[in-house]
C-alpha positions as CSV (number, residue, x, y, z in Angstrom):
1,M,-14.8,25.7,-10.3
2,L,-15.3,24.9,-13.9
3,E,-15.9,27.6,-16.6
4,V,-18.4,27.0,-19.4
5,R,-17.6,29.0,-22.6
6,E,-19.4,28.7,-25.9
7,G,-20.8,25.3,-25.2
8,S,-17.4,23.9,-24.2
9,C,-16.3,23.0,-20.6
10,C,-12.7,24.0,-19.8
11,F,-10.7,24.2,-16.7
12,P,-9.5,27.6,-15.4
13,R,-5.8,28.1,-15.8
14,E,-4.9,27.5,-12.2
15,V,-6.9,24.2,-12.1
16,L,-5.2,23.1,-15.4
17,G,-1.8,23.7,-14.0
18,V,-2.6,21.8,-10.8
19,N,-3.8,18.8,-12.8
20,V,-0.7,18.7,-14.8
21,G,1.5,19.1,-11.7
22,L,-0.4,16.3,-9.9
23,A,0.0,14.1,-13.0
24,C,3.7,14.6,-13.0
25,V,4.0,13.9,-9.2
26,D,2.0,10.7,-9.4
27,G,3.9,9.6,-12.5
28,I,7.3,10.1,-10.7
29,I,6.0,8.1,-7.7
30,A,4.8,5.3,-9.9
31,I,8.1,5.1,-11.7
32,L,10.0,5.0,-8.4
33,A,7.7,2.3,-7.1
34,F,8.0,0.0,-10.1
35,S,11.7,0.6,-10.4
36,Q,12.2,-0.4,-6.7
37,L,9.9,-3.4,-7.2
38,I,12.2,-4.6,-10.0
39,R,15.3,-4.1,-7.9
40,I,13.7,-6.0,-5.0
41,H,12.6,-8.8,-7.2
42,T,16.1,-9.3,-8.7
43,R,17.6,-9.6,-5.3
44,N,15.2,-12.2,-3.8
45,S,13.2,-13.6,-6.7
46,R,13.4,-17.0,-5.2
47,L,11.2,-15.8,-2.3
48,G,8.2,-15.0,-4.5
49,W,5.8,-12.3,-3.4
50,T,6.9,-10.6,-0.2
51,R,5.1,-7.9,1.7
52,Q,7.5,-5.3,0.4
53,K,6.8,-6.3,-3.2
54,V,3.0,-6.2,-2.7
55,F,3.2,-2.7,-1.2
56,H,5.3,-1.4,-4.1
57,L,2.9,-3.0,-6.6
58,L,-0.1,-1.4,-5.1
59,I,1.5,2.0,-4.7
60,G,2.8,2.0,-8.3
61,S,-0.5,0.9,-9.7
62,S,-2.5,3.5,-7.7
63,N,-0.2,6.4,-8.8
64,T,-0.3,5.1,-12.4
65,G,-4.0,5.3,-12.3
66,Y,-3.9,8.9,-10.9
67,F,-1.5,9.8,-13.6
68,F,-3.8,8.8,-16.4
69,F,-6.9,10.2,-14.6
70,F,-5.5,13.7,-14.4
71,L,-4.3,13.8,-18.0
72,I,-7.4,12.3,-19.5
73,T,-9.6,14.5,-17.3
74,I,-8.1,17.6,-19.0
75,I,-8.9,16.3,-22.4
76,A,-12.3,14.7,-21.7
77,V,-13.7,17.7,-19.8
78,C,-12.8,20.2,-22.5
79,K,-14.0,17.9,-25.3
80,R,-17.2,17.2,-23.4
81,W,-17.0,13.4,-23.5
82,Q,-20.4,12.3,-22.4
83,C,-19.1,8.9,-21.1
84,W,-16.4,10.6,-19.1
85,S,-18.9,12.8,-17.3
86,H,-20.7,9.7,-16.1
87,S,-19.3,6.2,-15.6
88,C,-15.9,6.4,-17.3
89,G,-14.6,9.3,-15.3
90,F,-16.0,7.9,-12.1
91,I,-14.1,4.6,-12.7
92,F,-10.8,6.4,-13.4
93,M,-11.4,8.5,-10.3
94,A,-12.3,5.7,-7.9
95,L,-10.0,2.8,-8.9
96,P,-6.7,4.5,-7.9
97,K,-8.2,5.4,-4.6
98,I,-9.2,1.8,-4.0
99,L,-5.7,0.6,-4.7
100,S,-4.2,3.2,-2.3
101,F,-6.8,2.3,0.3
102,A,-5.9,-1.4,-0.1
103,A,-2.2,-0.7,0.5
104,F,-2.8,1.2,3.8
105,L,-5.4,-1.3,4.9
106,L,-2.9,-4.1,4.3
107,L,-0.4,-2.1,6.3
108,L,-2.9,-1.9,9.2
109,S,-3.4,-5.7,9.0
110,F,0.3,-6.3,9.3
111,W,0.5,-3.9,12.3
112,V,-2.3,-5.8,14.0
113,D,-0.4,-9.0,13.4
114,L,2.8,-7.4,14.7
115,R,1.1,-6.1,17.8
116,H,-0.5,-9.4,18.8
117,Q,2.7,-11.3,18.0
118,A,4.6,-9.0,20.4
119,D,2.0,-9.8,23.1
120,D,2.2,-13.6,22.5
121,D,6.0,-13.6,22.5
122,E,7.4,-14.4,26.0
123,D,10.9,-13.4,25.0
124,Y,9.8,-10.1,23.4
125,E,11.7,-7.8,25.8
126,E,14.9,-9.8,25.3
127,E,14.7,-10.6,21.6
128,G,12.6,-7.8,20.4
129,F,10.8,-7.9,17.1
130,S,12.0,-6.4,13.8
131,F,9.6,-4.1,12.1
132,H,11.8,-4.3,9.0
133,E,11.5,-8.1,8.9
134,A,7.9,-8.3,9.8
135,L,6.8,-5.7,7.3
136,L,9.2,-6.1,4.4
137,E,10.9,-9.5,4.4
138,M,8.1,-11.9,5.2
139,T,7.1,-13.9,2.2
140,L,3.6,-14.6,1.0
141,D,4.6,-17.9,-0.5
142,D,4.2,-21.3,1.1
143,P,7.8,-22.5,1.7
144,S,6.7,-26.1,1.2
145,A,5.5,-25.3,-2.3
146,H,8.8,-23.9,-3.6
147,A,9.8,-27.3,-5.0
148,D,6.5,-27.6,-6.9
149,S,7.2,-27.7,-10.6
150,L,3.9,-26.0,-11.3
151,R,5.0,-22.9,-9.4
152,I,7.0,-21.7,-12.4
153,C,3.8,-21.6,-14.5
154,L,1.4,-20.7,-11.7
155,P,3.3,-18.3,-9.4
156,F,0.2,-17.5,-7.4
157,R,-0.7,-21.1,-6.7
158,S,1.5,-21.4,-3.6
159,I,0.5,-18.1,-2.0
160,R,-0.9,-18.5,1.5
161,V,-2.6,-15.5,3.1
162,G,-3.2,-14.8,6.8
163,S,-6.6,-14.4,8.3
164,R,-6.4,-10.6,8.7
165,Q,-5.0,-10.2,5.2
166,K,-8.0,-12.2,3.9
167,I,-10.2,-9.6,5.5
168,V,-8.3,-6.9,3.6
169,I,-8.9,-8.8,0.4
170,W,-12.6,-9.2,1.1
171,V,-13.0,-5.5,2.1
172,T,-11.2,-4.3,-1.0
173,A,-13.2,-6.7,-3.2
174,L,-16.4,-5.3,-1.6
175,V,-15.5,-1.7,-2.3
176,F,-14.5,-2.6,-5.9
177,V,-17.9,-4.3,-6.4
178,L,-19.6,-1.3,-5.0
179,M,-17.7,0.9,-7.4
180,V,-18.7,-1.2,-10.3
181,A,-22.3,-1.2,-9.3
182,F,-22.3,2.6,-9.1
183,A,-20.6,2.8,-12.5
184,L,-23.3,0.6,-14.0
185,L,-26.1,2.7,-12.6
186,M,-24.4,5.8,-14.0
187,W,-24.1,4.1,-17.4
188,I,-27.8,3.0,-17.4
189,G,-28.9,6.5,-16.4
190,M,-26.7,8.3,-18.9
191,G,-28.8,10.8,-20.9
192,S,-31.8,10.5,-18.6
193,D,-33.1,12.5,-15.7
194,F,-34.1,9.4,-13.7
195,I,-30.6,8.7,-12.4
196,N,-28.3,11.6,-11.4
197,S,-24.7,10.6,-12.0
198,L,-23.4,13.4,-9.8
199,S,-25.5,12.4,-6.9
200,L,-24.4,8.8,-7.1
201,A,-20.8,9.8,-7.3
202,T,-21.2,12.0,-4.3
203,V,-22.7,9.2,-2.2
204,Y,-19.8,7.0,-3.1
205,V,-17.3,9.7,-2.3
206,V,-18.9,10.3,1.1
207,F,-18.9,6.6,1.9
208,F,-15.2,6.3,1.0
209,A,-14.3,9.4,3.0
210,I,-15.8,7.9,6.1
211,A,-13.8,4.7,5.5
212,L,-10.6,6.7,5.0
213,L,-11.2,8.5,8.3
214,L,-11.6,5.2,10.1
215,L,-8.5,3.8,8.5
216,G,-6.4,6.8,9.5
217,G,-7.6,6.6,13.1
218,A,-6.9,2.8,13.2
219,L,-3.3,3.3,11.9
220,A,-2.7,6.1,14.4
221,C,-3.9,3.9,17.3
222,Y,-1.9,0.8,16.4
223,G,1.1,2.9,15.6
224,I,1.0,4.2,19.2
225,L,0.6,0.7,20.6
226,I,3.6,-0.7,18.5
227,C,5.8,2.3,19.4
228,S,5.0,1.7,23.1
229,K,6.3,-1.9,22.7
230,L,9.3,-0.9,20.7
231,R,10.4,1.6,23.4
232,R,11.1,-1.4,25.7
233,V,13.7,-2.8,23.3
234,R,17.0,-1.1,23.9
235,S,18.7,-1.2,20.5
236,E,19.4,1.2,17.7
237,R,17.4,-0.9,15.2
238,A,14.3,-0.8,17.5
239,A,14.7,3.0,17.8
240,S,14.9,3.4,14.1
241,E,11.9,1.1,13.5
242,M,9.9,3.0,16.2
243,W,10.4,6.3,14.3
244,K,9.3,4.6,11.1
245,V,6.1,3.4,12.7
246,A,5.5,6.7,14.4
247,G,6.1,8.6,11.2
248,M,3.8,6.4,9.2
249,A,1.0,6.7,11.8
250,A,1.4,10.5,12.0
251,V,1.4,10.9,8.2
252,S,-1.7,8.7,7.9
253,I,-3.8,10.7,10.3
254,I,-2.5,14.1,9.2
255,C,-3.0,13.4,5.5
256,F,-6.2,11.3,5.5
257,T,-8.2,13.6,7.8
258,P,-8.1,16.8,5.7
259,S,-8.5,14.8,2.5
260,A,-11.6,13.1,3.9
261,F,-13.1,16.5,5.0
262,V,-12.5,17.9,1.5
263,A,-14.4,14.9,0.1
264,L,-17.2,15.3,2.7
265,F,-17.9,19.0,2.3
266,T,-16.8,19.9,-1.3
267,H,-17.3,18.6,-4.8
268,I,-13.5,18.3,-5.5
269,P,-13.5,14.5,-6.1
270,V,-16.2,14.8,-8.8
271,L,-14.5,17.6,-10.9
272,Y,-14.5,15.3,-13.9
273,H,-18.2,16.3,-14.4
274,C,-18.6,18.9,-17.0
275,Q,-20.7,21.5,-15.2
276,K,-20.4,24.9,-13.5
277,L,-19.6,24.8,-9.8
278,D,-19.5,27.7,-7.4
279,Y,-15.8,28.0,-6.8
280,N,-13.1,30.0,-8.4
281,G,-9.9,28.6,-9.9
282,L,-7.6,29.5,-6.9
283,D,-9.8,27.9,-4.3
284,T,-10.3,24.8,-6.4
285,S,-6.6,24.5,-7.0
286,L,-5.8,24.6,-3.2
287,L,-8.5,22.0,-2.5
288,L,-7.2,19.8,-5.3
289,I,-3.7,19.9,-3.7
290,L,-5.2,19.1,-0.3
291,Y,-7.3,16.2,-1.5
292,Y,-4.9,14.5,-4.0
293,F,-1.4,15.6,-3.1
294,I,-1.7,15.7,0.7
295,G,-4.3,12.9,0.8
296,S,-2.7,10.4,-1.6
297,S,0.7,11.4,-3.0
298,V,2.4,12.3,0.3
299,P,1.4,9.0,2.2
300,S,2.4,6.9,-0.8
301,A,5.8,8.6,-1.1
302,F,6.4,8.3,2.6
303,M,5.6,4.6,2.5
304,L,8.1,4.2,-0.3
305,W,10.7,6.0,1.8
306,I,10.4,3.8,4.9
307,M,10.6,0.8,2.6
308,R,13.6,2.0,0.7
309,E,16.0,-0.6,2.1
310,L,16.7,-3.5,-0.2
311,P,16.3,-7.0,1.3
312,H,19.2,-9.3,1.8
313,A,20.1,-11.3,-1.3
314,V,18.9,-14.9,-1.1
315,V,21.7,-17.5,-1.4
316,P,20.6,-20.8,-2.7
317,N,20.7,-23.6,-0.2
318,V,23.8,-25.8,-0.5
319,H,23.4,-29.3,0.8
320,E,26.7,-30.8,2.0
321,E,27.4,-34.3,3.0
322,S,27.6,-34.8,6.7
323,R,31.0,-36.1,7.8
324,T,31.8,-37.8,11.1
325,I,35.4,-37.8,12.2
326,A,36.3,-40.2,15.1
327,Y,39.3,-39.2,17.2
328,I,41.2,-42.0,18.8
329,P,43.1,-40.6,21.8
330,D,46.7,-41.7,22.3
331,S,47.2,-43.8,25.4
332,S,50.2,-41.7,26.3
333,A,48.1,-38.5,26.3
334,V,46.3,-37.7,29.5
335,V,43.3,-35.4,29.2
336,H,42.3,-33.8,32.4
337,N,39.6,-31.5,31.1
338,P,37.9,-33.1,28.1
339,Q,35.9,-30.6,26.0
340,R,32.6,-31.6,24.6
341,W,32.0,-30.5,21.0
342,T,28.5,-29.9,19.8
343,T,27.3,-28.8,16.4
344,S,24.0,-27.4,15.7
345,T,22.4,-26.2,12.5
346,S,19.2,-24.3,12.1
347,L,17.3,-23.5,8.9
348,Q,14.9,-20.6,9.5
349,N,12.2,-20.6,6.9
350,Q,10.5,-17.4,6.0
351,M,7.4,-16.9,8.1
352,T,4.1,-16.8,6.2
353,V,1.6,-14.2,6.7
């Protein structure tokens, strides 16, 4: 997998080309994600952090991490950076995966909310529910805090998070702490035979692969449940949203499963280690494409595609003075069928997660 020549560790030509190609793909995805995030924010900046913005931020950050990981790996492995072969390379490998995992775990939590909301809604079959609204347009900010003067200086002060999204945060934080603990152990054992950095990295990769398999299965199950509900709603919008949910569920299970198996049965995720492994360049290249491109780039790009629609522009609320006009009927006029005039106004606040 890696070739050792005259004391230096260099990638085979095929592996080098795949790393450069993966870096370019992830760089393009990151640029698209952050560009779309800026466009979305300019249209509804008054709403604060919506679900759509959070997804774009996580996807953009994850692919940016992969971009730097692939480029630095080429330099660090060939230059035999000791730190890179231990804790530094492990952090650059694990952190983008955590961000991508958090994005799809957050998607699962919203699907769970959407599924139970559909069960609790008595008017579901008449009204239907909007996947676009529930997934993209719901804000994370507390509407009652929009008038708070401190919100300008502390934009995260007014954020309220749902119970299932809190679980996502705690799980992501736990995985991050686990990654830091493994990195510290690698740093402590650097240069000694007591702690094997490759073994620690392999244990972490196996743990993460199992979690990824479970996530893909959960997304597939809830995708099927939501699609079964959406089929009862007879509208073009519901049909479009059903295909989005079905596509995202299919992409998740199809992409996460082979990527997890590559992590479980090969050493592809720990290629940043400078050592000779028993694979040739062509096999390693194909496994790299399967693990990184199919397992990470394709799901991220598909999520960006289903969220490509820009939200509606937010119009500032205009308060108008209420006016009451009294009509005095003429005594000469005879009204046989008086009409009752009623006015009703409704202000629908953005639902919190």
